[in-house]
C-alpha positions in Angstrom: 35.0 -3.7 83.8 34.4 0.1 83.1 38.3 0.8 83.1 38.9 -2.0 80.5 36.0 -0.5 78.4 37.5 3.2 79.1 40.9 1.9 78.2 39.8 0.5 74.8 38.0 3.3 73.8 41.0 5.5 74.6 43.3 3.1 72.8 40.8 3.0 69.6 40.7 7.2 69.8 44.5 7.1 69.9 44.7 4.7 66.9 42.2 6.5 64.9 43.8 9.9 65.5 47.2 8.7 64.9 46.7 7.4 61.4 45.6 9.2 58.6 44.0 7.7 55.1 47.3 7.2 53.8 48.6 4.7 56.4 45.6 2.5 56.0 47.6 1.0 52.9 50.3 -0.2 55.5 50.5 -4.0 56.4 48.5 -4.6 59.6 50.5 -7.8 60.3 53.9 -6.2 60.1 53.0 -3.4 62.3 51.5 -5.6 64.8 54.9 -7.5 64.6 57.0 -4.6 65.1 54.7 -3.3 67.9 55.0 -6.4 70.0 58.8 -6.9 69.4 59.5 -2.8 70.2 61.9 -3.1 73.2 62.2 0.3 74.1 58.4 0.5 74.6 58.2 0.8 78.5 55.6 2.2 80.8 57.6 5.3 81.3 58.2 5.8 77.6 54.6 5.4 76.8 53.8 8.0 79.6 56.4 10.4 78.4 54.6 9.9 74.8 51.0 10.2 75.9 51.6 13.5 78.1 54.1 15.4 75.4 52.6 17.6 72.8 53.1 16.4 69.2 52.8 19.1 66.5 51.3 16.9 63.8 48.8 15.0 66.0 46.0 16.3 68.1 46.7 16.6 71.7 44.8 14.3 73.7 43.8 15.1 77.1 44.0 12.2 79.4 43.4 11.7 83.3 46.3 10.1 84.9 44.0 7.2 85.6 43.2 6.9 81.7 46.7 7.2 81.0 47.7 4.3 83.2 44.9 2.2 81.9 46.0 2.7 78.1 49.6 2.1 79.0 48.5 -1.2 80.8 46.4 -2.2 77.7 49.1 -1.4 75.2 51.9 -3.2 77.3 49.4 -6.1 77.3 49.4 -6.6 73.5 52.7 -8.0 74.0 51.4 -11.1 76.0 49.0 -12.1 73.4 51.3 -13.2 70.6 
């Protein structure tokens, strides 16, 4: 239960830092559909993304366990269509 809560908090933090004010004008439903249908989003791809520096985004420092939890959460979103 604690891991699920922590993963949700980290995912929320990732979401909050990934979008700026202009992104709020986007279509949430279209974004959800795109995210669920993206075939290349594997655990390996997510791990690389989460552990690579991005010049225009804050560098998040996640423990290996938090990274694994966030990846599991993101991939679970595909299952809830």
